[in-house]
C-alpha positions in Angstrom: 30.2 -2.8 -72.7 27.6 -1.6 -75.2 26.6 -5.1 -76.2 26.4 -6.2 -72.6 24.2 -3.4 -71.6 22.0 -3.8 -74.7 21.5 -7.5 -73.8 20.6 -6.5 -70.2 18.1 -4.0 -71.4 16.4 -6.6 -73.7 16.6 -9.4 -71.2 15.1 -7.4 -68.3 12.8 -5.3 -70.4 14.3 -2.1 -69.0 12.0 0.9 -68.9 14.3 3.5 -67.4 18.0 4.2 -67.0 19.3 6.0 -63.9 22.8 7.5 -63.9 24.3 7.5 -60.4 27.6 8.5 -58.7 29.5 5.5 -57.6 30.9 7.0 -54.4 27.6 7.9 -52.7 25.0 6.5 -55.1 23.5 9.9 -55.6 21.1 10.1 -58.6 22.6 12.3 -61.3 20.2 11.8 -64.2 17.4 9.5 -65.3 15.4 9.0 -68.4 13.0 6.6 -70.2 14.8 7.5 -73.4 18.4 6.4 -74.3 20.5 5.6 -77.3 23.9 4.0 -77.7 27.0 5.1 -79.6 30.3 3.3 -80.1 31.6 4.1 -76.6 28.8 6.1 -75.0 25.2 6.0 -74.0 23.0 9.0 -74.3 20.4 9.2 -71.5 17.8 11.9 -72.1 19.9 14.5 -73.7 23.2 13.9 -72.0 26.0 11.6 -73.3 28.0 9.4 -70.8 31.2 7.6 -71.7 30.8 3.9 -71.0 34.5 3.5 -70.3 33.8 5.3 -67.1 31.1 2.9 -65.8 32.3 1.4 -62.5 29.4 -1.0 -62.0 25.7 -1.4 -62.8 22.6 -3.2 -61.5 19.0 -3.9 -62.5 16.2 -3.2 -60.1 12.5 -3.5 -61.2 13.1 -2.8 -64.9 15.4 0.1 -64.1 19.1 -0.1 -65.1 21.3 1.8 -62.7 24.7 2.9 -64.1 27.3 4.0 -61.6 30.0 6.4 -62.8 
């Protein structure tokens, strides 16, 4: 998952990542700063386990991750 998301970020020149709830698409967090670990992504100051990503989409250089 980490490699796939890193490829998407580079390919689409992602400027921001939004963290959303899958059930209702409610925005939980967003940031223009992120970093990857082995099984997580840190968006802003909050880590998120990539094993819990249900789906994702790219819209206008924004990566939306749904947990």
